[in-house]
N, C-alpha and C positions, 0 to 999 in steps of 0.2 A: 360661602359665606352669607348671600342676601337670603334672608326668609322671615315669615309672618315674625309678628313681634305683640305680644300679649298683656298690655299692661291693664291689669284689674279687666275691668268687665270691655274692656275696647280692644281690637283685634287690626291690627295695622297690618298692609298690606306687604310692607316690606320694612326692615329695621334700621331705615336712613331716614334720618329727620334733621326740619330747620331748626334752628334756635333760636330765643329770642332774643334779639337784637336791639337794643336800646336806638329810638333815632331810624333805623333799618325796616326791622320785620314789621312791618305797617302793608292794607290790606293789596295796596299792588306789587311789594316784591314779595309778599306772599302767593299771591297767584301767579307769579310769574316761576317762581320755584317749585309751585305746585305743579304745570305745566311739563316741566322737565322732569320733572317725579318723585317730588321728596311725599314720603308718606303721612309726613303728619307737619303742620306748623304753628309757631307761636307765638302770639301778642307780644309787642312791646312791652318790658316790664309793667307793670300796672299797680301804682301807688293804691296802696290801703287807705291810707289818709286824703284822696282823692276820692275815690269811688266812695268812702262814708259821709264823705260832705256832699259828692255828688255833681262834682264838679266837670262842666260840660267838654273840659280839654281831655279829662284822665274816660270819661265815657264811650268820646269816640276812640281811642285805642281799639274797644272791643266789636269795632262796626265791621260786619263781616256779610258775605252772601252765600249762596246755597256751595260754590263752587271750594269756596272754604271752607274744605270739613272734611277728614274732622281737625276741630282746630282748638290747642292747648291753649291754657289762659294762666298766664307766669303773674302773679301776685312777688311783691313786696311791702313789709311791714315787721314792725319789732315788738307787737303784744297779741296775744294767745285769743285775745275779744276782736279787736279788727282787725285781723286776719280772719277770724271765721264767720266775720258780717261782714264782710267781702266775698268770701268764697258762698256763701247764701245768696247774696245782691248778681251774681254775673254766673248765677249755676244755669241759667236757658242761655246764654250765651256760647259754650264751647263747649265741649265733649271730655277734657283733662284739664287738671289743676296743677298748677306746680306752682311751689314756694322756693323764691328766691333766695340762696343763703350761700351764693358763689359772687354775686357783683364785688368785686373791691375797690372802685371808685368812688372816694372822696365825701362826695354828694349823697351818694348813697349808705357808708357805713359810717358816716358822720350822722344820719338819725337811730341809729341801732339797723339797721336793717342788712340787708345782704350778709357777705363773710363778715361780719360782725358780731353775727348770731357764734359763730364757730366757736366762741370764746364764751361762751354759756350754755353747754348740754342738757341745763335743767330748762332751758329758755325752750332750747330746740323741742323737748319732751312736750312739755306745756301748748304749744303752739300747733305741732302736729300732730297730739292729741281734740285742740279743742277742731280744727280744723275739720279733722275727719269725722266730725262728733255731729259738723256742720254739712257736712255736703256728703252725696254715692255717689259721685262725681269720681274716678280715677285719679288716685292723688299720688304727684310724687314731686321730690325735692333735686333741687341741684346743691353741688356745695364743690368748693375745694379743699385741700388736701391739708389746711391748717390755717393758721393766720399766720406764724410765720413757717419760716424755712424748716424742715426739720423735728417742729411739733407733731406733725402728720398725725391731727384728732380726725380723721374720716372714716378711720373703722368704727372708732365708738361714736360719732353721730352717724353713720350709716345703719349701725346695729340700732340705736335708737328709733332710727325713722322706719326699721321694718317690726317693730316691735310695737311701734302704734300708730299701724295701719297703713305705711306709705303703701302703694305699690310698683314702685320701680324707683330709682336712684339714679340722678345724674354726675359723674364728678370731671371737673377739670381738674386735671392731678399737677396744680403749681400753688403753691401757699398764696393768702392773699399779698403781704410783701412782697414775692415775684411781680403782680401785675399780671401783663403780656412778656415780660422778658423770659430772657434760656428759655429751656428746652422742658417741656410738662413729662413727666416722671410715669411713662404708660405703665412702669411694674405696679405702682399702685391699685389700678384696673385691676390689673392681675388677683391683688389679693382681694380685693372687694367682692370679685367672682366665684373666687375659693371661702368666701363666708358669709353672702346672704343667698336666700332664697330667692328675693324678687332680681327681677332683671335688672341686670348692673347696663348702663348705658353711658358711651365715653366721649369724651370732647377734650380737645386741646392739642394743638398741629394740626388741624387736619386741611391744611392747604389743597391738594389734589386728588382725583381717586384711587390714585395708588397710594397714599396717606391712609386714606381711611379703610382700603381692604387690607392694609398691612395692620391696622389697629383693633379687625375683627379678626386677623387669624391672631396674633400676637398677644392679644389679650386674652381670649375669649369672652370677651362681653359681648352684650347680648344686642346691643344695638350699638350704634353710634347718633352725635348730634353734631351737627356742621356748623359754624359761627362764622368765620373770619373767612372760608375759604368760597365762603359764594357769594363775596362780595365782588361784585362788577365779571364774576363768573355764574350766575342762574344754573346753568350746563351743568355744573358737578354735580350732579342728582343723574342726571344722563349719561354720565360717561362711566362714573361708577356702575352703572346700571351693565354697561356694556362692556364694561373690564371684567365686572364679574363672570357674568353669562357668557362673553365669546372671546373674553382675554386681547381684546381690541382696543384702545383708547382713541375715541373719536378726537381730532384733528377738529377745533373751533376756527373758521375762518372768517375772515375781518367783514364777508358778507354777511354772515348768520351774527358776529357782535352785532354792529349795525341792528339790524332786523332785529334783536332782543332790546337793543336802548329805544329804537321805536316803539316796540309792542309795549314796554315798560312806561312810556311816554304817553301813550295811550289809555293805561291803565290808570296813572295819575291823573289825565284829565279829564274822565268819565265818573271819577271820583272827587277831587278834589279840584276840577278848575284850572283854565290854564295858565293862571297866574303863579299857585302853587307848585303846578304841574315842573314849569317851570324854574323855579326856584329851587327845587328840591331835586331836579333831578340832574343841576351840575356835581354833587359831589359823588353823586352815582358814577357819571361820566370819568369822574377822577379815579376810580375804581377800572371801568371796563377801560381804557383806555393806558390801554398797559402790554407794551411786549410787542408791537409793533412801530416800524418808522415813522416819526413824527410826533407820538404820543404826547410827549411831553408839549408840542405846540396844542395839539387839541384840547390838550387840559385847560393851556392856559387859555385857551378862546372861548370855552366853553365857561367861565369863569367870570366872563363880560356878556356872556349870551341875554339877551333884554326879551324875547319870545320863545313862542314852540317854535317858530319859523327858522330862527337860530338854530334852535336842536336840531329839527330836521336836518339841517343845512352838512351838521355836524354829522349826524348819521350819516348820512348821504356819502361825505366825503371819506370815513372809517371805514365805507363798505367797501370803494373804488383805491383803496390802497392795495397792490397785490401782496399775496399771502410770502412768498419768500422773495421777498425784495433782495438784489446785491447789495 
């Protein structure tokens, strides 16, 4: 089920990629996931308005290093002109462009971007046409199944995307109104795969390695995009590979968990300094610290951490917890 994935002129080593996640998929997290086996990683959502105005905070989202390739850049905006201009400006920063047409959060939808675009197929066509004309980079879009449960506009949107020159499409098979609740309907991925000639990438409810391989097997999609399943578990990419190749699922020891936290912290410090690293790693420990005795206490103590020594102390504490405590 794991195989190379061709998206336009870009050929990935295999078909398991890291999703763009706002506030999460910055450079340190991307590098951590790449070292665990992600074939492609995306930046956080990049605001077109911020790029056009050359805001320093927006440009910082594009920070990368040679190890961080191939890199996908995800843009969000609501006008063909601005998205095309943004595509031109980021062309030298990454290897693939994605347009977010699926984000359901109010802050994004309220600007007319994200999943708000699903209500306007003509605008979607104009956006893809303009961006396609503006860049030679592989171009993809990420969508949801529709705005409301049951309206299922995704086949029409996907057809438009293909006709206007997209090289692949990613579907999270929930409606905007569902947000992240309920169960994603993987049958929608089967429908897309049967009706498109460009690659279909699946997302939604991929929390374990078994989930990931099951989506590939049940839907026939060309690739999968891991999002929330990577939080506190960058090793999920390694587990997917091991399960696919050898039929075994590597168990993650508390020592490995502690080592991942330490590596994550080191990457943060190298790129952002100790103060930012300490502040930002706290939320990640909230995800790392699960599934072992005392995890709730670790999460509570992480919230009170004041310096990197406090974080290292927590990592050491996790690493010393027996893996099979009675």
